[in-house]
C-alpha positions in Angstrom: -2.0 68.7 17.1 -2.3 67.8 13.4 0.5 66.7 11.0 0.4 68.3 7.6 2.2 66.0 5.3 3.6 67.6 2.1 4.9 65.2 -0.5 7.9 66.9 -2.3 10.0 66.1 -5.3 12.6 68.0 -7.4 14.0 67.7 -10.9 17.7 68.5 -10.9 20.7 68.7 -13.2 24.5 68.9 -12.6 25.7 72.5 -12.1 29.0 74.3 -11.9 31.4 73.4 -9.1 29.8 70.0 -8.5 26.6 71.4 -7.1 23.2 70.3 -8.3 20.8 72.9 -9.8 17.0 72.6 -9.3 15.0 72.8 -12.5 11.6 72.2 -11.0 10.1 71.9 -7.5 6.8 70.0 -7.0 4.5 69.6 -4.0 1.4 67.7 -3.2 -0.9 68.1 -0.2 -3.6 65.3 -0.1 -5.5 67.1 2.7 -6.5 70.0 0.4 -9.6 70.0 -1.8 -8.4 72.8 -4.0 -5.0 73.4 -5.5 -3.5 70.3 -3.8 -0.9 69.9 -6.6 1.6 72.6 -7.2 4.7 72.9 -9.4 7.2 75.7 -10.0 9.8 76.0 -12.7 13.1 77.5 -11.6 15.6 79.5 -13.7 18.9 77.7 -14.4 20.2 79.6 -17.4 21.6 83.2 -17.1 19.9 84.4 -20.3 16.5 83.2 -19.2 14.6 86.2 -18.0 11.1 84.7 -17.8 11.5 81.8 -15.4 11.7 82.9 -11.8 14.8 82.3 -9.8 15.1 79.8 -6.8 14.7 82.5 -4.1 11.4 83.7 -5.7 10.2 80.1 -6.1 11.2 79.1 -2.6 9.3 82.0 -1.0 6.2 81.0 -3.0 6.6 77.4 -1.9 6.9 78.3 1.8 3.8 80.5 1.5 1.9 77.7 -0.3 3.0 75.0 2.2 2.1 77.0 5.3 -1.1 78.5 3.9 -3.4 76.4 6.1 -1.1 75.8 9.0 -2.1 76.6 12.5 0.2 77.3 15.4 -0.1 73.8 16.8 0.3 72.0 13.4 3.5 70.3 12.3 4.8 70.4 8.7 6.3 67.1 7.5 8.0 67.0 4.2 7.8 63.5 2.7 10.3 62.7 -0.1 11.5 59.5 -1.8 15.2 59.8 -1.2 16.8 62.4 1.1 18.7 63.7 -1.9 15.8 66.1 -2.6 15.9 67.7 0.8 19.6 68.0 0.8 19.6 69.7 -2.6 17.0 72.2 -1.4 19.0 73.0 1.8 22.3 73.4 -0.1 20.6 75.7 -2.6 19.1 77.8 0.3 22.6 78.2 1.8 24.0 79.3 -1.6 21.3 82.0 -1.8 21.6 82.9 1.9 18.1 81.7 2.5 17.0 80.1 5.8 15.3 76.7 5.6 12.4 76.7 8.2 13.7 75.0 11.3 10.2 73.8 12.4 9.8 71.7 9.3 10.4 68.0 9.7 11.4 65.6 7.0 10.7 62.0 6.3 12.5 59.7 3.8 10.4 56.8 2.5 13.3 54.8 1.0 14.5 53.3 4.4 10.9 52.6 5.2 10.2 50.7 2.0 13.4 48.7 2.5 12.1 47.5 5.8 8.6 46.6 4.8 8.9 45.6 1.1 11.7 43.0 0.5 12.4 43.9 -3.2 15.7 44.1 -5.0 15.1 47.7 -6.1 13.3 50.5 -4.4 12.9 53.0 -7.2 9.6 54.6 -7.2 8.6 53.1 -10.6 9.3 49.6 -9.4 7.4 50.2 -6.3 4.5 51.4 -8.4 4.4 48.0 -10.2 4.2 46.1 -6.9 1.6 48.4 -5.5 -0.5 48.2 -8.6 -0.7 52.0 -9.0 -1.5 53.5 -12.4 1.4 55.0 -14.3 1.8 58.8 -14.2 3.9 61.3 -16.3 7.5 60.7 -15.3 10.1 63.4 -14.7 7.5 65.9 -13.5 8.0 67.0 -9.9 4.4 67.4 -9.0 3.3 64.1 -10.6 6.1 62.2 -8.9 5.1 63.7 -5.5 1.5 62.7 -6.1 2.6 59.2 -7.2 4.7 58.8 -4.0 1.6 59.4 -2.0 -0.4 56.8 -4.0 2.3 54.2 -3.4 2.7 54.9 0.3 -1.0 54.9 0.8 -1.1 51.4 -0.6 1.5 50.3 2.0 0.1 51.8 5.2 -2.1 54.3 6.9 -0.1 57.4 6.3 -1.6 59.7 8.9 -1.1 57.2 11.7 2.5 56.7 10.7 3.3 60.4 10.3 1.8 61.2 13.7 4.2 58.7 15.3 7.1 60.3 13.4 6.7 63.7 15.1 8.1 62.2 18.3 11.8 62.3 17.8 12.3 59.2 20.1 10.3 57.1 17.7 12.8 55.3 15.5 12.2 54.1 12.0 12.4 50.5 13.2 9.4 51.1 15.5 7.5 52.7 12.6 8.2 49.8 10.3 7.2 47.3 12.9 3.9 49.1 13.3 3.3 48.9 9.6 4.2 45.3 9.4 1.9 44.5 12.3 -1.0 45.7 10.1 -0.3 43.6 7.1 -2.5 40.8 5.9 -1.7 37.1 5.5 -3.8 35.3 3.0 -3.9 31.5 3.3 -3.8 29.6 0.0 -4.6 25.8 0.2 -2.7 23.9 -2.5 -1.9 20.3 -3.4 0.5 18.6 -5.8 -0.1 15.4 -7.7 3.2 13.6 -8.1 4.2 10.9 -10.6 5.0 8.3 -8.0 5.4 7.8 -4.3 8.8 8.4 -2.7 9.9 6.6 0.4 13.3 6.8 2.2 15.2 8.4 -0.8 18.0 10.8 -0.5 17.4 14.3 -1.8 21.2 14.8 -2.3 21.2 12.3 -5.2 18.4 14.1 -7.1 20.3 16.8 -9.0 22.7 14.2 -10.4 20.2 11.4 -11.2 17.2 13.6 -11.9 15.1 10.7 -10.5 12.9 12.6 -8.1 9.1 12.4 -8.6 7.8 15.0 -11.0 4.8 17.3 -10.5 1.9 16.4 -12.8 -0.8 18.8 -11.5 -1.1 21.8 -9.3 -4.3 22.7 -7.6 -5.0 25.8 -5.5 -7.9 27.2 -3.6 -8.3 30.6 -1.9 -11.7 31.0 -0.2 -10.8 34.5 1.0 -10.6 35.8 -2.6 -13.5 37.7 -4.1 -13.3 36.0 -7.5 -11.3 33.3 -9.3 -10.9 31.2 -6.1 -9.9 28.0 -7.8 -6.7 27.3 -9.7 -5.8 24.0 -11.5 -3.3 23.2 -14.2 -1.7 20.0 -15.6 2.1 19.8 -16.2 3.8 17.9 -18.9 7.0 16.5 -17.3 8.4 14.8 -20.5 8.2 11.5 -22.1 10.9 9.8 -20.0 9.0 10.1 -16.7 7.4 7.0 -15.2 3.9 7.5 -13.8 2.4 5.3 -11.1 -1.4 5.3 -11.8 -2.4 4.5 -8.2 -0.4 7.3 -6.7 -1.0 9.8 -9.5 -4.7 9.8 -9.0 -5.3 8.1 -12.3 -3.4 10.6 -14.4 -1.9 8.9 -17.5 0.7 10.1 -20.0 -2.0 10.5 -22.6 -3.7 13.1 -20.4 -0.6 15.3 -20.2 0.0 15.6 -24.0 -0.2 19.2 -25.1 -0.2 20.5 -21.5 2.1 23.4 -20.4 5.6 22.8 -19.1 6.6 23.3 -15.5 8.0 26.8 -16.3 4.7 28.1 -17.7 2.5 26.3 -15.1 4.4 27.6 -12.1 4.4 31.1 -13.5 0.6 30.9 -13.8 0.4 29.6 -10.2 2.6 32.4 -8.9 0.6 35.0 -10.8 -2.7 33.6 -9.4 -1.2 33.5 -5.9 -0.2 37.2 -6.1 -3.7 38.0 -7.2 -5.0 36.7 -3.9 -3.4 39.6 -2.2 -5.8 41.9 -4.1 -3.4 44.9 -4.1 -2.2 44.6 -0.5 1.4 45.5 -1.1 3.1 44.3 2.1 0.7 41.3 2.4 2.0 37.7 2.5 0.7 34.5 1.0 0.7 31.5 3.2 0.8 28.2 1.3 -1.1 25.8 3.5 -1.0 22.0 2.9 -1.2 18.8 4.8 1.5 16.2 5.0 4.6 15.6 3.0 5.2 19.3 3.2 9.0 19.1 3.2 8.9 16.6 0.3 6.7 18.9 -1.9 8.8 22.0 -1.1 12.0 20.2 -1.9 10.7 18.8 -5.2 9.3 22.3 -6.0 12.7 23.9 -5.3 14.5 21.2 -7.4 12.1 21.8 -10.3 12.6 25.6 -10.1 16.4 25.2 -10.0 16.1 23.1 -13.1 13.9 25.5 -15.0 14.7 28.9 -13.4 18.1 28.5 -11.8 16.8 29.4 -8.4 14.5 28.2 -5.6 10.8 28.7 -5.7 10.8 31.7 -3.3 13.3 33.4 -5.6 11.4 32.9 -8.9 11.3 36.2 -10.8 7.7 37.6 -11.1 6.2 38.9 -14.4 9.6 38.7 -16.1 10.7 41.8 -14.3 14.1 42.3 -12.6 12.3 42.2 -9.3 11.9 39.7 -6.5 9.1 40.0 -4.0 9.5 37.4 -1.3 6.0 37.3 0.0 5.4 33.6 0.4 5.4 31.7 3.7 4.7 28.0 4.2 2.6 26.2 6.8 2.2 22.5 7.3 -1.0 21.3 9.0 0.4 17.9 9.7 3.1 19.3 12.0 0.7 21.9 13.4 -1.8 19.3 14.5 0.9 17.5 16.5 1.2 20.7 18.6 -2.5 20.6 19.4 -3.4 16.9 19.6 -1.2 14.0 20.6 -1.8 10.3 19.7 -1.6 10.4 15.9 1.1 8.4 14.1 4.1 10.6 13.3 4.4 9.4 9.7 1.8 9.0 7.0 0.3 5.6 6.4 -0.4 5.2 2.7 -2.8 2.7 1.4 -3.8 2.7 -2.3 -2.7 6.3 -2.8 -4.7 7.5 0.3 -3.3 8.8 3.6 -5.1 7.1 6.4 -3.7 9.4 9.0 -5.2 12.4 7.2 -8.6 10.7 7.4 -8.1 10.1 11.1 -7.3 13.8 11.6 -10.5 14.8 9.7 -12.5 12.4 11.8 -11.0 13.9 15.0 -12.3 17.4 14.0 -15.6 15.9 12.7 -14.9 16.8 9.0 -16.3 14.5 6.3 -13.6 12.4 4.7 -15.3 12.4 1.3 -15.0 15.3 -1.1 -12.4 17.6 -2.6 -9.0 17.5 -0.9 -8.5 21.3 -0.9 -12.0 21.8 0.7 -11.1 19.3 3.4 -7.7 21.1 4.0 -9.5 24.4 4.3 -12.1 23.0 6.8 -9.3 21.4 8.8 -7.4 24.8 8.9 -10.5 26.6 10.1 -11.2 23.9 12.7 -7.7 24.0 14.1 -7.6 27.8 14.3 -11.0 27.9 15.9 -12.0 31.1 17.6 -8.4 32.5 17.7 -7.8 36.0 16.4 -7.0 35.8 12.7 -4.8 38.8 12.7 -2.7 37.4 15.5 -2.5 34.1 13.6 -1.4 35.9 10.5 1.4 37.6 12.4 2.5 34.3 13.9 2.6 32.7 10.4 5.4 35.1 9.5 7.6 34.1 12.4 10.2 31.4 12.3 9.4 28.7 13.2 5.8 29.6 12.5 4.2 26.4 13.6 5.1 26.9 17.3 4.2 30.6 17.1 0.8 29.8 15.7 0.3 27.1 18.3 0.9 29.6 21.1 -1.8 31.8 19.7 -4.3 29.0 19.1 -3.8 26.8 22.2 -5.7 29.2 24.6 -8.8 29.0 22.4 -8.5 25.3 21.3 -11.0 22.9 22.8 -9.8 19.3 22.3 -12.2 16.5 21.6 -13.3 14.6 24.7 -11.4 11.3 25.0 -13.2 8.0 25.2 -11.9 4.5 26.2 -10.8 1.8 23.9 -11.2 -1.6 25.8 -8.9 -4.5 25.2 -9.4 -7.7 27.2 -6.1 -9.6 27.6 -4.4 -12.5 29.4 -1.0 -14.2 29.6 0.4 -17.6 30.4 3.8 -17.6 32.0 6.6 -19.8 33.3 5.5 -19.4 36.9 4.7 -16.9 39.6 6.6 -13.8 40.6 8.8 -13.8 43.7 7.1 -12.9 46.9 7.5 -9.4 48.4 10.9 -9.1 50.1 12.4 -12.2 48.2 14.9 -12.0 45.4 14.3 -13.8 42.2 13.5 -13.4 38.5 10.1 -12.6 37.3 8.3 -15.2 35.1 8.3 -14.9 31.4 5.4 -15.0 29.0 4.8 -18.2 27.0 1.4 -17.3 25.6 -0.5 -14.1 25.1 -4.1 -13.4 23.8 -6.3 -10.3 23.4 -9.8 -9.4 22.5 -10.9 -5.9 21.3 -14.7 -5.7 21.1 -14.7 -2.4 19.2 -12.6 -3.7 16.3 -14.0 -5.3 13.2 -15.1 -8.9 13.6 -12.3 -10.4 11.6 -9.7 -8.5 13.6 -11.1 -8.8 17.1 -8.8 -11.6 18.3 -5.1 -12.0 18.8 -3.3 -15.1 20.1 0.3 -16.1 19.9 2.8 -18.4 21.6 6.0 -16.8 22.9 9.5 -18.4 23.2 10.6 -17.4 26.8 14.2 -18.2 26.1 14.3 -20.5 29.2 13.0 -23.9 30.0 9.4 -24.0 31.2 9.1 -25.5 34.7 7.1 -28.6 35.1 4.9 -27.0 37.7 3.8 -24.3 35.1 3.3 -26.9 32.4 1.0 -28.8 34.8 -1.2 -25.7 35.0 -1.5 -24.4 31.4 -0.2 -27.5 29.5 2.4 -25.6 27.4 5.6 -27.4 26.9 9.1 -26.4 25.6 8.2 -28.1 22.3 5.2 -26.0 21.8 7.2 -22.7 21.9 10.4 -24.0 20.3 9.7 -22.4 16.9 7.9 -19.4 18.3 9.4 -15.8 18.3 10.5 -14.1 21.4 8.6 -11.3 23.1 10.6 -8.6 21.1 8.7 -9.7 18.0 5.5 -10.9 19.5 5.2 -7.9 21.8 5.5 -5.5 18.9 2.9 -7.4 16.9 0.7 -7.5 19.9 0.7 -3.7 20.4 0.4 -3.1 16.7 -2.8 -5.2 16.7 -4.1 -3.6 19.9 -3.5 0.0 18.8 -4.7 -0.5 15.2 -7.9 1.5 14.9 -7.3 3.5 18.1 -8.0 7.1 17.2 -6.3 10.1 18.8 -9.3 10.8 21.0 -9.3 7.2 22.2 -7.3 5.9 25.2 -6.6 2.1 25.3 -7.6 0.3 28.5 -6.3 -3.2 29.0 -8.7 -5.3 31.1 -7.3 -8.4 32.9 -8.5 -10.8 35.6 -5.8 -10.2 38.2 -4.2 -7.3 36.5 -1.6 -7.0 39.3 0.0 -10.1 37.8 -0.5 -9.9 34.0 0.0 -6.1 33.6 3.3 -6.1 35.5 4.6 -9.3 33.8 4.0 -7.7 30.4 5.7 -4.5 31.7 8.8 -6.5 32.8 9.0 -8.2 29.5 8.7 -4.9 27.6 11.6 -3.6 29.6 13.7 -6.7 29.2 13.1 -6.9 25.4 13.0 -3.2 24.7 9.5 -3.1 23.4 8.2 0.4 23.2 4.5 1.4 23.3 2.3 4.3 24.3 2.7 5.7 27.8 -0.9 6.8 28.3 -2.3 3.2 28.4 -4.4 2.2 31.4 -5.4 -1.1 32.9 -8.4 -2.5 34.9 -8.9 -5.6 37.0 -12.1 -7.7 37.0 -10.8 -9.5 40.1 -10.9 -6.3 42.1 -14.3 -5.5 40.6 -15.7 -8.8 41.7 -14.3 -8.3 45.3 -16.1 -5.0 45.6 -19.4 -5.9 43.9 -19.8 -9.4 45.3 -17.9 -8.9 48.6 -15.8 -11.4 50.5 -12.2 -12.4 50.2 -12.5 -15.8 48.4 -14.3 -17.2 45.5 -13.2 -14.5 42.9 -11.0 -16.6 40.7 -12.0 -16.8 37.1 -13.2 -20.4 37.2 -15.3 -19.7 40.4 -17.0 -16.6 38.7 -17.6 -18.6 35.5 -19.3 -21.3 37.5 -21.3 -18.8 39.5 -22.6 -17.0 36.4 -23.1 -20.2 34.4 -20.4 -19.4 31.8 -18.7 -22.2 29.8 -15.0 -22.2 30.8 -13.7 -25.4 29.3 -10.4 -23.9 28.0 -9.2 -22.9 31.4 -5.6 -21.6 31.6 -5.5 -21.0 27.9 -4.9 -17.4 27.2 -7.6 -17.1 24.6 -10.1 -19.1 26.6 -9.4 -17.0 29.7 -9.9 -13.8 27.7 -13.2 -14.9 26.4 -14.3 -15.9 30.0 -13.1 -12.5 31.4 -15.2 -10.6 28.8 -18.3 -12.6 29.7 -17.7 -12.3 33.5 -17.2 -8.6 33.1 -20.6 -8.2 31.4 -22.2 -10.2 34.1 -20.6 -8.2 36.9 -21.9 -4.9 35.6 -25.4 -5.9 34.7 -27.7 -4.1 33.9 -25.2 -1.5 32.9 -23.9 -1.7 29.3 -20.2 -2.4 28.7 -19.8 1.1 27.2 -21.0 2.8 30.4 -18.6 0.7 32.4 -15.7 1.4 30.0 -16.4 5.1 30.4 -16.4 4.8 34.2 -13.0 3.2 33.9 -11.8 6.0 31.7 -13.0 8.8 34.0 -11.2 7.6 37.1 -8.8 9.9 38.8 -6.1 7.3 39.5 -5.2 5.6 36.2 -3.9 2.5 38.1 -6.8 2.1 40.5 -9.4 -0.7 39.8 -11.1 -0.4 43.2 -12.0 3.3 42.5 -14.0 2.3 39.4 -15.5 -0.8 41.1 -16.9 1.4 43.9 -18.4 3.8 41.4 -20.1 1.0 39.6 -21.2 -0.5 42.9 -22.7 2.9 43.9 -24.5 3.2 40.6 -25.9 -0.3 40.9 -27.1 0.4 44.4 -29.0 3.4 43.0 -27.6 6.2 45.2 -27.6 8.7 42.4 -24.2 8.3 40.9 -24.3 9.0 37.1 -22.5 6.9 34.5 -22.0 8.5 31.1 -22.8 6.4 28.1 -20.2 7.0 25.3 -22.5 5.4 22.6 -25.7 7.4 23.1 -24.2 10.5 24.7 -27.0 10.4 27.4 -26.5 10.3 31.1 -27.9 7.1 32.6 -28.5 6.2 36.2 -28.9 2.4 36.6 -30.1 0.7 39.7 -29.9 -3.0 40.8 -30.7 -4.6 44.2 -28.1 -6.8 45.8 -28.2 -10.5 44.9 -29.5 -12.7 47.6 -26.5 -15.1 47.2 -23.9 -12.3 47.3 -21.3 -12.8 50.0 -21.8 -9.4 51.6 -23.6 -10.6 54.7 -22.3 -8.8 57.8 -21.9 -12.2 59.6 -19.7 -13.6 56.8 -17.7 -10.4 56.7 -17.1 -10.6 60.4 -16.1 -14.3 60.1 -13.6 -13.4 57.4 -12.1 -10.6 59.4 -11.8 -12.9 62.5 -10.0 -15.6 60.4 -7.7 -13.0 59.0 -6.8 -11.6 62.4 -6.0 -15.1 63.8 -3.3 -15.6 61.1 0.2 -14.6 62.4 1.5 -11.6 60.7 5.0 -11.4 59.2 6.2 -9.1 61.9 5.1 -11.5 64.6 6.8 -14.4 62.9 10.0 -12.5 62.6 9.9 -11.6 66.3 9.4 -15.3 67.2 12.4 -16.2 65.1 14.6 -13.6 66.7 13.6 -14.8 70.2 14.4 -18.4 69.3 17.8 -17.5 67.9 18.6 -15.5 71.0 17.8 -18.5 73.3 20.0 -20.8 71.2 22.8 -18.2 71.4 22.4 -18.0 75.2 22.6 -21.8 75.6 25.9 -21.9 73.6 27.5 -19.3 75.7 26.5 -21.1 78.9 
């Protein structure tokens, strides 16, 4: 079944008795190759004997409309404003003519109101938006043909009209189908501001007029066939202070003779509209990275100053017409939906955003080059293989960031994570209470750390900590730290924050920090207790590893795994024993000796790939199996190659079956806690019995 769409228009004038009289009836059939445009003049004056009357014209019009109609075809009269159809039906009733009941009608005005958000929906205004050439006005046939030209710019007319022949299909469904076909063109833009703004209130700006001014607007649309670049300077006035570091070197002398904000933003809007390339219901997505709300607020304030309205309501082409076809998309918020681990706020250093460079590095995009090119590459890398049409429809939703994330996430492949090792040690006020006993945990008096992947000048961290209590003499005898040494030191609230700031500095989003201790079951949990006590917040995805457990698995035996014993066994200088920095340095050297001939990077990756993030024995067994050469593969994070390393057991290693049996026998001879408690209960029962006797 075919739908024959006939575009219809009338020219009318007021008649007697309040009725409208039709002066001209025009029709246009785009499916015809010959005589597709037809117009009939109609007699409206009594003394006119030449012009045919309405009944004569209507019969000719019906014959012309149904000339090529088959029995299965449907006639659809398309008009702009239902007034034309109502006038024809009223006139037919006056002349006792029957309007064909099998004809269906379609009014384009409600459709345009749903798909084109303009202030006016007259056909001539819609012609301006659609970019259709002007035609002779107030001619019924020309207006009918012009209506078809405008509607064809908006949608696929045949598809829409076929859906309209079903009476259950509402206009809302038809408009949604049209809107689902519209294009969304991303435009990457950037503003250069006069100065950096931090923690200032926008509410004060309209009164003080002290907000940063826009000095330059840059735009880039790679999806445009020509004129892809846009750039213009803006002269903000003589009273504006410019910070050369933040303004990318722009001076006041460079802005002399440049256009004002009103002219510059009008040029930018005109260039943005050109990116649609005649797509009437299309949308422009302004894509930027970082400080998105700041830039939009400043843009709205500037537009309110110069135009009296916000940026989205700026009048286009000096016409009394508003076409709200701009959406905004912030890549800095969008990347947080895909990748976690980046700082929430920008970190500015000499006019450059360090976080933006980290994001580029995550997606393997060069940090050098034009800012708009980098933003475009970042957008394409984030979208990946997702359907661009689905992404475009998601951009039009509110909030569009979450909507786009739902479309992109199934296709997004995150970058593989790698470990970031940090060797650490603490000195405390004592030992923790034994299991089952009540008591306070010890407090930290000294902390140190070593990060081998940091730059050489920033690899070490060491600081004394004021525990807030007196240091017991037994603890001082071990590490030599007295109350006088920590009297002027800060407490863990300050030192702990500085410690984590140092440790996480340089840790990228695809890196996971791993703290390596010797006896992590003590140091890690002491630090965790102090963090909770002093409300020190840090990342929740950090892992730890214990070289003590590694030594027990690789070297075997129960004893001889203390740090000083391992240092002596491996010939490592350990003069600064029980000093946090000295112990950290020894732990690092012992770790390298334990995993030989594997490289530290291979061992770090084995730590990172373990299933249980709290298990040190699991990794130790993997390293042991790889060293024994049973085929276990350790992935190198430096070369990217898979390496299988083999090493025979050391002759002096305490894994002899006789020694293991001796250790198990000695352990079995020790009375257990349960046996001791039973002895105690029996003893107390005997004493109680004697007293009763």
